N, C-alpha and C positions, 0 to 999 in steps of 0.2 A: 210149376208153376205158380204155385202156392207160395212155394221154398221163397222163390225168386220176389213176389210182392213182398212175403213178410220181411225179407230181409233189408227194404228200403224204407222201413219203418225205424230201423237202427243206424241209417245212414250208410256212407260207403266207405270200405276199408281202402288203406292205402295200398296193398298188393292189388285189390280190383283196380284201381285205378290206372298203375302198372299194366296189367293186362289189356286194358280197354285202349293203352296207346300203344302196345304192341301189335294188337290186332286191328289197327287203324291203316288202311294203305295211306293214309296220308303223310303218314310217317316216315314211309320207304320212297314217296313219291318227292318229298322235301328233300330227301338224302341224294337225289340223283340229280341235284344242282351243283353239288361238287364234282369237279371233272374227276376221271378215273385215271389211275396212274398209267403212264405211257410204258411200254416196253422197253429197258435199257435205261428208265431213269433211276437216278441214282438215290440213294436213301434208304434206311430201313424200311421194310414193307410194312404195311399199317396191321395192326394186330388185332384191330377190332373194326367190323363193317362201320361206315360213315353212318348209317341211322344211330348208331349206339352212341356217336357224339350228341345228336338231336334227342336223343330218348335221354341222355344225361340231363340235359340241359332243361327239358321238360319236366323232369323230374326234380328238380330245383324248387318250385313250385308244390311238389308234394310234400318233401321232407323238409323243406326251409333253407338249406345250405347245402353247399358242395361238400363238404366234409361228411354232414348228415347223410348225403346219398350214397358216398362210397363206404360209409359204414353199412349201409344198408344192403347195397350190393353185395359185399362181402359176406352176409350172412348164408350159408349153404341151402336154407330153403328158399330165399328169396331168389339167389343166382340160380337154383335148378327150375325154379319156375319159369324163370326168363327164358332161360336156353329150351326147355320143353316148347313154351309156345312160340318162341321164335322158328323152330324146327318145324312146327305143324303149320306155319306160316308158308314155308319154303321148303315142303319134303323132298324136292327133288334136285335143290341147288346149295350145297354143302357150304360154297363160298360166303353165303349170309347167315351160316350158323356162328354162334359164339361159344370159345372154348373152356375149358374148365377154370381158368383163372380169371375171376371176378375184374372188371374193368376198374380202374382206378382214375383218382381225379385228375391225376397229370396227362392221362391219356385225352381225357375231354379237355382241359386247358390247350392242349396242343392242336387240337381240330379246332377249336373254338377260334382261337388266336391266327390259325394259319389260313384257314378256309372258311369258317361260318360265318365271320363277320367283315369279309372283303365287299366292298359295296356292290359288284355284281353277282356274287352268290348271295348276297342276304336278299339282294331284290328279286332275285329269282326262287329263293325259297319262299318270299311273300308273295311271289306271284302263284306258286304252286299251291300255297295256304288257300289264296281266296278262290282260285279253281276249286278245290276239293270242298271246301267249306261251303260254297253255294250249292256244289252236287249234294253233299250231305244234310243240308237245310231241306234240299226237297224231298231227301228219303226219310226225313222224319217227317213230312208233313209242313213244311214251311215255305215260303216264297212259292206256293203252287199256283202257277198261270191259269189251272181249271178248277182252282179253289172257291170256297165261297167270297161274297163281298162286291161291292160295286165302286164306282168313285164316289159314289152317294154316300154310300155307306161302307167304309174300307174294313175287310177282315183283320183284326189282331195278328194272327199268323201271317198274314203277307205284308206286316209295316215292319221296316228296319228303324232302328234307335242308335243313337250315337252320342259321344261326350267327351270332353276333353279330360284327361287324366294327367295331373303332376306327380312324376315318381320324387319323391324323397333322396337325395343325393345318399350314398354310402358314406361320405365324409360332410360334417357339419362347416369347415372353412369354405370361405369363399376364395375363388383365384385371385393371388396378389395379396393375399393375408400376411403381414409380416409379423413375428414375434420376436421381441426382443429381451433376451436375457440380462435384467437389470445388473446383476453381480457381475458376470463375465463380458456381456456386451455381444456375447454369439447371437448374431440374426438367422433365423430359420424360417423357410415357407412350408407350412404343412400342407398333407396332401390335400387336395381339392379337385370337385367336379368341372371341367373345364367346359362343358358343354352345358350347362346348366344355365337358367337365365330366370329372370323376375316373372312371374304371368299373374295376372289380373284374375278374379275368379268373378264369378257373377253377383256374387254378395257383395264386391267391393275389397274384398280381403285379397292378400298378395300370397304366392307360393315361390318359393324357390326350387328348381329343380329342372328335369328335363321334362317335357310335355308331349302327350301321344294321345291320339284320336283312335278309339276303339269302338267299331262298327259291330252290331248283332242283331239276333233276331231271335224268337223264341216262343214257345207254345205254353200250354195252360198248366202242364204238368211240371213238377219240381224237376230237376236237371232235364229240361228241355231246350237249354240255350246254346245255340251255334254263334260263336264269335267268327264275323265274317273277313273282318281285315283291322290291322291296326300300323300307325304309321306316325313317325316323327313330325313334330309339328316345328321346323326350323328355326322361326323368331316370331318372338311374343307379338299376341296381338294376330296371327297367322293361322288360329285354329279354324275359322270358317271356312279359309280357301283351302284349306288342306282336306277338310271335310268333304267339301265339294269335290274336289281332286278324287277322293276315295270312291264317293259315290258313284261318280263318272264311269271309274274303273267297274266297279262292279253292276252298273245298268245293264251290262249285255250278258253277264253271269245270272243275274236276277230277273229274268223277264215278268215274274209272277210278283214283283214287288209294289206294292199300291200307294205306300205312303212313307213318310221318315219325319219322324220325330227327333225334335233335338230342342235346345235351349233357346235363349236369347241371343247367342253367337250369331246365328244367321241373322242375315240384313236383307233389306230389299234385292241388291242385285243377286244374293244367292238363290231366295226364292226364284226369281226370274228364271235363273239357270236349270232349278229342278222341274218348274211347271214347262218353261218353253225346251229346253235341250234333253232334258231326261225323262221328261212325259210322266214326274211323280208329284203326288200331292206333299206338301210342306203341313206337318202339325206343331204348331209352336205359337207363343203369345206376341203379341206386339209390342214393341219397347212403350213402356209408359211414357206419361209429359211428366209425371213425378215420379223419382226414384221410390223404390222399396225402403232404402235407407238412407239419411243424412250423412252430412260429413263426421257427426259424432256417434255413427252407428247405432241408431236410436231408428227403430221401425215407426214410420209415418204411413198415412192413407195412401194406398196407391190412387192416382188421377190418370185416368185413360183418356189418350189423343183423340179428339174431335175434328175430324178434316173432311172438308168437300170432296166428295169423289165426281160425279157428273149431275148431267140434267138429262132425265127422260122424260119423253111425252106419254100421256097415256089418254085413252078416250074414257070419261065418264059420262053416262045418260047424253051420249052422242055429242060430248062436248070435249075438245081437246084439252088437258092440262099437263103445265109441266111441272114435273115431281123431282124437286132436287134432293140428292141421294147424299149421304153421309156416312162417314164410318167412325165409330168409335170402339177402339181396342180390337180392331176387326171386323166388329160385327156392320152389315149394312143396313141402314135406316134411315128414317125422316125426323125432321124437326116439326117439332108439334107444340100447340098452345095449350094449357089447362084450362079448366073454366075460370080459374083465379088470374089467369093472364102470364104463367109463368113457362119458361121454354122447358119442354121435355125430350126426351129422343126414343122415338118409337123403331124397335128392333123388328126388321123385316122377317119372316121364318123361311128358313134355306129347304127349297123343295128338292131341287136336284142339281147335282155338280156332273159336269158332262166334258169330256175332253176330245176335241177333233183334230186329227193329222193333218199337216200341211204337205203338200207335194215335196217340200224341202226334207222333209223328216224331222222338222220341229212340231211342236205341239200348241194349240189352243185352247185355253180353258173356260168355261163361263158356269155361273151359278144363276138359277133359275129362283126367284125369291117370290112369297105370297104378299099381294099387297091388302090392306086392311079395306073392310067391306066399305069404309065411306069414301075409299078412292078405286071403288068398282071390284076390289075382289078377285082380280085376276091377277096373272105372273108377268113381271119382267125379267128377263135377262141381264147380268150383269158380268162383263169383262173381267177375268181376275189378271190374266198377264199383261203388262208393260207393253205400250206400242208408241211408234212416233208421236203422235198427238199428245199422249203424258207427256213425251220428252219435251214436246215445246213449249208445253205450258207449265212444266217444271215439278210433275207431280208423280211420284213415287208411288205409283199403284202398289207393287208388291210387298212396298216395305210398311203400307197400311190398311191394307184387303188382306184378309184370310179367308181360303175356300172352305175350312172348316173352323171357325172362330171360336173362342172363349165363349160360354153362354150355350153353345150348339150342344145337343144330347150327346152326339157322337164324338165331340172333343173330350167331355167328360168320360167318355168310354175308352177313348184313344188314350189321350195324351198321358195318363196314370203310368201307362209304361214306362216312360221317361224315369221312374224310379228304380226301374230294373238298370239302366245305365248307371246310375248312382250305386248300385248294389254289385255290379261288376268292379267299380273302382274299390268299393270296401272289401271285397274279395279278395281282389289282386294286394291290397295292403297287408290283408292277413296272411297272403303266400310270404311276404318276404320279412326276412329276419329283424327285428326291433323296426318293421315297418321302414327298412331302408332299402335301396338298390341293393342287388344282388353285386352287381357289376360298373365298372366304370366307363363311360364312354355311350352316347347316343344308342350307337349300333349294337353294342353289346345288350344294352336293354332292350331295343328293339327286338332283337333274337330272343330273350327273356320271355317279351310281351307274345311274342308269335308262338313260343313252344306252350307258355302257358294255356295260350288260344285252343291249340292243339291238343292240349290235354282237357280244356272243357270239350270240345268236341267230339273227343274219344269217349269222354264219359257218356254224353249225350247218347252218341249213335251207339255204345255197348248197352246200354240200358233199352234203349228202344229195341235192340234186335232181342234182347233178352224177353223183353215182354209180348214181342210179335207174336202172333199164332202160326204155328208151322204150316209151310207151303203143302198144298195138296200134292198127291202122289200125281 
């Protein structure tokens, strides 16, 4: 055990990452998405089991390129270790073993093009990955329904977070680019990524490429991240809708999830879906009245929106009083006047967040707030989800009110976890050769990201198992 802990101080070797992948049952489960060859079917028999195609694709993120993977697998020590570990996984099934000759790049390219990137097979691989990732998250102590935390104070280990990622294309030219040789008049069209599009980032900058949403959860220790899902954003501006669809698929698999952390891409309609349909809290900022940057890309002071929410009647000294509640930057509060007659905003402290299920299977959400002493010092309850009354008066409640708003102690504790989504994006870039996509086309790139996620999850599972105490006899 001491040797295992000490080895973590110097990082993780490439061979250990290979071993982690081979010992992960999710690798072999994903391979079942490829149909078996039928008796009498023509063509040469497969020289390698299907899981080797997926392993090769996953190793692109370990070694950086297909040719490097081929050369590494050709090393006698590496290939011998792969054969040994695979045989240990299937001691009674020789059909899963690999032979003496190492796998070559052309074997992988055939499997990827013919099978793995076919839409129905790729979708099934993603479904299998999602199921196993959710199970393995539970196995390492994440998203536990019986874990710590509450709706008022969610636990970080029971939080999912996500972000959009634009993968830079393999080729710099855009579709339709024409190059004319001024001397000969020859016209040629350079290779380009036809699935790429122009996407707008939260900073106002643009990025050209294929965009994906990646959802993850993680613990407090290094190498404790589980990537739960990854999917392609088919249209520019569709990131939030894609993310909501992905979280909806994950909801049944992750009953222990309490909250979702995302950036400003989520708007009121998306928050409503999370609260009412999925029964999960959302932790993010309200869009500012004045943006962070102007057209000259110069940082300017953030000005929060101040909107009227509703009127509540409270009794102070046996006298009913109407209180007008406002929201500023997602916080509920009161407008008040100072001694000099200036208008100020008094933030109400959040006391409790509670969720009530409907008979229809949907959820109703409320926050309890503590009133100032001069208003009786009691508590009031404010609805967090939108209803028909809000629609009639054209008030987008979920756009302007946050269950856990900025300024709240729990927001300061939870929201920094979004930085890990940026860390995933950066690490994914670091696994790409020259930070450009391994492949052409959004289906192949999605496969690359799914197997990258498989590698991350495999390492997390591998290290967790290595550090776990031995089972009692």
